[in-house]
C-alpha positions in Angstrom: 5.8 -93.9 12.9 2.3 -93.1 13.8 1.7 -91.5 17.1 -0.4 -93.8 19.4 -0.9 -91.1 22.0 -2.9 -88.8 19.3 -4.6 -92.2 18.2 -6.1 -92.7 21.5 -6.9 -89.1 22.1 -8.7 -89.0 18.7 -10.5 -92.4 19.5 -11.9 -91.0 22.9 -12.5 -87.6 21.2 -14.6 -89.2 18.6 -16.6 -91.1 21.1 -17.3 -88.2 23.3 -18.5 -86.0 20.5 -21.1 -88.8 19.5 -22.1 -89.3 22.9 -22.5 -85.5 23.2 -24.3 -85.4 20.0 -26.7 -88.0 21.3 -27.3 -86.2 24.7 -28.3 -83.0 22.8 -30.5 -84.9 20.7 -32.1 -86.3 24.0 -32.4 -82.9 25.3 -34.3 -81.4 22.5 -36.3 -84.6 22.4 -37.4 -83.9 25.8 -38.5 -80.4 24.9 -40.5 -81.8 22.2 -42.8 -83.8 24.2 -42.9 -81.5 27.0 -43.1 -78.0 25.5 -44.5 -77.2 21.8 -41.9 -78.2 19.7 -42.6 -79.8 16.3 -40.1 -82.2 14.7 -38.5 -79.5 12.5 -38.1 -77.1 15.6 -36.5 -80.7 17.5 -33.9 -80.8 14.5 -32.9 -77.4 14.9 -32.6 -77.3 18.6 -30.4 -80.3 18.4 -28.5 -79.2 15.3 -29.0 -82.5 13.5 -30.7 -82.9 10.2 -34.3 -84.1 10.6 -34.1 -87.4 8.7 -31.3 -88.3 11.6 -33.6 -87.2 14.2 -36.4 -89.3 12.8 -33.9 -92.5 12.4 -33.0 -91.9 16.0 -36.9 -91.8 17.3 -37.7 -95.1 15.3 -34.7 -96.9 16.4 -35.2 -96.2 20.1 -38.9 -96.6 20.3 -39.5 -92.7 20.5 -42.9 -92.2 19.1 -44.5 -88.9 17.8 -46.4 -87.0 20.0 -49.6 -87.9 18.3 -48.8 -91.7 18.4 -47.2 -92.7 21.3 -48.2 -95.6 23.1 -46.6 -95.1 26.8 -47.5 -92.7 29.4 -45.5 -89.5 28.9 -43.8 -89.5 32.2 -42.3 -92.9 31.3 -40.8 -91.5 28.2 -39.2 -88.6 30.0 -37.7 -91.0 32.6 -36.2 -93.2 29.7 -34.7 -89.9 28.1 -33.5 -88.6 31.7 -32.1 -92.0 32.5 -30.2 -92.4 28.9 -28.8 -89.1 29.4 -27.3 -89.5 33.0 -25.7 -93.0 31.4 -24.1 -91.0 28.4 -22.6 -88.4 30.8 -21.3 -91.1 33.0 -19.9 -92.7 29.6 -18.2 -89.6 29.0 -16.7 -89.2 32.1 -15.1 -92.6 31.9 -13.7 -92.3 28.4 -12.0 -89.0 29.7 -10.7 -90.8 32.9 -9.2 -93.7 31.0 -6.7 -91.0 29.5 -5.6 -89.9 32.6 -5.6 -93.0 34.7 -2.2 -92.9 36.0 -1.8 -89.2 36.3 -2.9 -87.5 39.7 -2.4 -83.9 39.5 0.0 -81.3 38.9 1.5 -79.2 42.2 3.1 -75.8 41.5 4.5 -74.2 44.2 5.1 -70.3 43.3 8.0 -69.7 45.3 10.0 -72.4 47.5 11.5 -69.8 49.5 8.6 -68.0 50.5 6.9 -71.3 51.4 9.7 -72.7 53.4 11.3 -69.2 54.8 14.5 -70.2 53.6 16.0 -67.3 51.7 19.2 -67.7 50.2 20.6 -66.0 46.8 23.2 -68.4 46.1 25.6 -68.8 43.3 25.9 -69.5 39.6 28.8 -70.6 37.4 31.1 -68.8 40.0 28.9 -65.6 39.9 26.9 -64.0 43.1 23.3 -63.8 42.1 22.2 -60.2 42.4 18.2 -61.1 42.5 16.0 -64.1 42.0 12.8 -63.3 39.9 11.5 -67.0 40.5 12.1 -70.0 42.3 9.2 -72.4 41.6 8.4 -76.1 42.1 6.4 -78.0 39.7 5.7 -81.3 40.0 3.5 -84.4 38.8 2.3 -85.9 42.2 2.6 -89.5 43.1 2.1 -90.4 46.7 2.9 -88.5 50.2 4.9 -90.1 53.0 5.8 -88.8 56.3 8.7 -89.8 58.7 10.2 -88.2 62.2 13.2 -86.7 62.1 15.9 -87.4 64.9 14.5 -83.7 66.5 11.1 -85.3 66.6 9.8 -83.1 63.7 7.4 -84.5 61.6 8.5 -84.2 57.9 6.2 -84.7 54.9 7.7 -86.0 51.6 5.8 -85.5 48.5 7.3 -87.9 45.5 6.6 -87.3 41.8 8.1 -86.1 38.7 9.0 -82.4 39.4 11.3 -80.0 38.9 12.7 -76.7 40.9 12.6 -74.0 38.4 14.4 -70.7 38.8 14.8 -67.2 36.9 17.6 -64.8 38.5 19.8 -61.9 37.6 23.7 -62.6 37.1 25.8 -59.5 35.9 23.5 -57.6 33.5 21.0 -60.6 32.4 18.4 -63.2 33.4 19.4 -66.5 33.4 17.0 -69.7 33.6 18.0 -72.8 35.3 16.4 -76.0 36.7 17.2 -79.3 38.5 15.3 -82.6 38.5 13.8 -83.5 41.5 11.7 -86.4 42.4 10.7 -85.7 46.1 10.1 -82.6 48.5 10.5 -82.9 52.2 9.1 -80.0 54.4 8.1 -80.1 57.8 4.5 -80.7 58.4 3.7 -77.2 59.4 5.2 -75.9 56.2 2.6 -78.0 54.1 -0.2 -77.1 56.4 0.7 -73.5 55.5 1.1 -74.2 52.0 -2.5 -75.4 51.6 -4.4 -73.3 53.9 -3.1 -70.2 52.5 -5.9 -67.5 51.2 -7.8 -68.9 48.6 -8.0 -67.5 45.3 -10.1 -70.3 43.8 -11.6 -73.6 45.3 -14.7 -75.7 44.4 -16.5 -78.1 46.2 -17.5 -79.7 42.9 -13.6 -80.6 41.9 -10.8 -81.3 43.6 -8.7 -78.0 42.8 -7.2 -75.4 44.4 -5.5 -71.9 43.5 -4.1 -70.1 46.6 -1.7 -67.1 47.2 1.2 -69.9 47.5 0.6 -72.8 45.7 -1.7 -74.3 43.1 -3.0 -78.0 42.7 -4.4 -79.1 39.2 -6.3 -82.6 39.1 -6.0 -84.2 35.8 -9.7 -85.4 36.3 -10.9 -81.9 35.6 -11.2 -83.2 31.9 -14.0 -85.6 33.6 -15.8 -82.6 34.3 -18.8 -81.2 32.1 -17.6 -78.7 29.6 -19.4 -75.7 31.4 -17.2 -76.4 34.5 -14.3 -76.7 32.5 -14.9 -73.7 30.4 -15.1 -71.5 33.7 -11.9 -73.3 35.3 -10.1 -72.9 32.4 -10.5 -69.1 32.7 -9.6 -68.9 36.4 -6.3 -71.3 35.7 -5.4 -69.6 32.6 -5.3 -66.0 34.5 -3.8 -67.4 37.4 -1.4 -70.1 36.7 -0.9 -71.0 32.8 -0.3 -67.4 31.6 2.2 -66.0 34.6 3.7 -69.6 35.0 3.7 -70.9 30.9 7.7 -70.9 31.0 7.2 -73.4 34.1 4.9 -75.7 32.6 6.7 -75.5 29.3 9.9 -76.7 31.1 8.6 -79.7 32.7 6.9 -80.8 29.6 10.5 -80.7 27.7 12.4 -82.1 30.5 9.8 -85.2 30.9 10.1 -85.8 27.1 13.8 -86.4 27.4 14.8 -90.0 28.0 17.6 -89.1 30.4 15.1 -87.7 32.7 13.8 -89.4 36.1 16.2 -92.6 35.4 15.4 -95.0 38.1 19.0 -95.8 38.5 19.9 -92.5 39.7 17.6 -92.9 42.6 15.8 -90.1 44.5 16.9 -86.4 44.1 14.9 -84.7 47.1 14.7 -81.2 47.8 14.4 -80.6 51.5 13.1 -77.7 53.7 13.4 -79.6 56.9 16.8 -79.5 59.1 19.5 -80.4 59.2 19.1 -80.4 55.3 17.0 -77.2 54.9 17.2 -75.7 51.5 19.3 -78.5 50.2 18.9 -81.1 47.3 20.1 -84.3 48.6 21.1 -87.0 46.1 22.9 -90.4 46.1 26.7 -90.7 46.6 26.6 -92.9 43.4 24.7 -90.6 41.3 27.1 -87.5 42.5 30.0 -89.3 41.4 28.8 -89.7 37.6 29.5 -86.9 35.2 25.8 -86.3 34.9 25.6 -86.2 38.9 28.9 -83.8 39.0 27.2 -81.3 36.5 23.7 -81.8 38.6 25.2 -81.1 41.9 26.7 -77.4 40.7 25.3 -74.5 42.5 22.2 -73.0 41.6 20.1 -69.7 42.7 18.2 -70.2 45.7 19.3 -73.5 47.2 22.3 -73.5 49.8 23.7 -76.6 48.3 23.3 -80.0 46.5 24.7 -82.8 48.4 25.3 -86.5 48.5 23.5 -87.2 51.7 20.2 -89.1 50.6 21.2 -92.0 52.8 20.8 -89.8 55.7 16.8 -89.7 55.3 16.0 -92.3 52.8 15.6 -95.1 55.0 13.6 -93.0 57.4 11.0 -92.4 54.6 11.5 -95.9 53.0 12.4 -98.4 55.3 12.3 -101.3 52.4 14.9 -100.9 49.7 12.4 -102.6 47.3 9.8 -99.8 47.9 12.6 -97.5 46.9 13.2 -99.2 43.9 9.4 -99.6 42.9 8.7 -95.7 43.8 11.3 -94.3 41.5 10.2 -96.6 38.7 6.7 -95.6 39.3 7.8 -92.0 38.6 9.6 -92.9 35.4 6.3 -94.3 34.3 4.2 -91.2 35.3 6.4 -89.0 33.3 6.0 -91.3 30.4 2.2 -91.2 30.8 2.4 -87.2 31.2 4.3 -87.2 27.7 2.0 -89.6 26.0 -1.4 -87.6 26.8 -1.0 -85.4 29.9 0.7 -82.5 28.4 -1.6 -82.7 25.1 -4.5 -82.3 27.4 -2.9 -79.2 29.1 -2.0 -77.6 26.0 -6.0 -77.1 25.3 -5.9 -75.3 28.8 -2.6 -73.3 28.6 -3.1 -70.2 26.4 -0.3 -70.2 23.1 
């Protein structure tokens, strides 16, 4: 069977290549008019055969310097306008690939972010050391609600994983739990995003700090020069140290059994009275898959069927609950279709 996602990427890639080729030619043409380049040097500058350069000039009414009928200033304006238009076309083509994808949130350590430390148990054994307790999530939307204590709680929804690495006995174990929501007090979220910055740009909506990273998929719409710089920063600080986490998210999303809408929400809470617990529905907890899911794991104090205690505070309308979990399922499909392919260009092998 033909892979439609690769076809789509190939088509967009070819269009971007053609647009970029024309931009290179136009920039060289600009130099031809304002500097002392001859046609051979123009072709070399654009890295395009001379016959194609001459054909382009003829088709687009760009005369040779000795025979131009319009003012030089008008020609330069026409070139600059065309370059600007093509750059917009490149952004639009790239953006079309990620129209359903927002960003990836990576919280390096759940326990440090929430100040909730609990070693936990695994397969009946005491956990000696937790090496990693990360959250990775394809973000969807943000909600807020007030606990009965009056505390304001923020809920981030999306296709996510609680991913852990820990020492049991004499060896390290990896474990993970699917989550599609994180509930934390407002001050925790504020502290998370206001931690000391490692990288932040006013040109792109991306940041890396000491506690978390937010990677927007719209990075692919940025010029290659910006992407090249950001790729280096992200590789060193995120993709290399957390490669296993990104790989786990992709592998999990690729499973048809992930983020099944009928299973409802699985919300990791950092807010009292359910701090450091994953909340699931009673119906899910009673299934075979649910019983396996609710087994203890590193760093979490419990996984319990108490979702109904907060769910209707977050989503008073039951129809919105259904719509949201279905949207999260669509989000993970879009990630599998194109998102992870784009990320592979950024993650060192």
